[in-house]
C-alpha positions, 0 to 999 in steps of 0.5 A: 807874339808873347807879352811885351817885354819891359826894356830899359834903354841906356844911352848917352844924352848926346845919342837921344835921337838914336833912342827915339829911332829905336822906339820908332822902329819898335812901333813899325807894324812889321817889327819883329819885336815889341818892348816898353821903353823905361828910359828916363826922359827927364832930369831929376836931382842927382840923388832922386835920379839914381833912385828912379833909374834903379826902380825902372831897371828893377822893373825891366826884363833887360837893358839895351845899351846904345853904344857910341863914342859918347858912351865913354864919357857918359857918367849917367850911362855908365851908372845905368850899366853898373846898376843893371849888373847889380840888379842881375839884368841881361844886357845887350849893347847895340852899335848905333853908328855904322862907322863907330865900333866903340867897346864898353868893357863887359857889354856884348855889343852887336850891330843894330838889326831887328834880328839882333834886338829880337833875339835878345828880347826873346831871351828875356 
């Protein structure tokens, strides 16, 4: 496999477990993809948070957005997506629940499968 890709994971705080599942999935030995998770795991004062997130997004090869109904009310996730666009990063949305097909305008969203994630990471 080529070098690991640096990927920022944007998610609503209510969907933190799904982020943990994605990280766990990537660690499985049979996983067809590898990445380094750059998501922010701790709270910072609001001005410092945006600076740290922008720095992490700049250092990332791309952004995976975990999409659910919670995404629509997550101001932090919305800001992370906007920041990724401003920094010119490739973005992939992944639906995290089989019964939730929430749409985020401008985010190409796919079903959560190893191949969909691998295909995106391979383009970075």
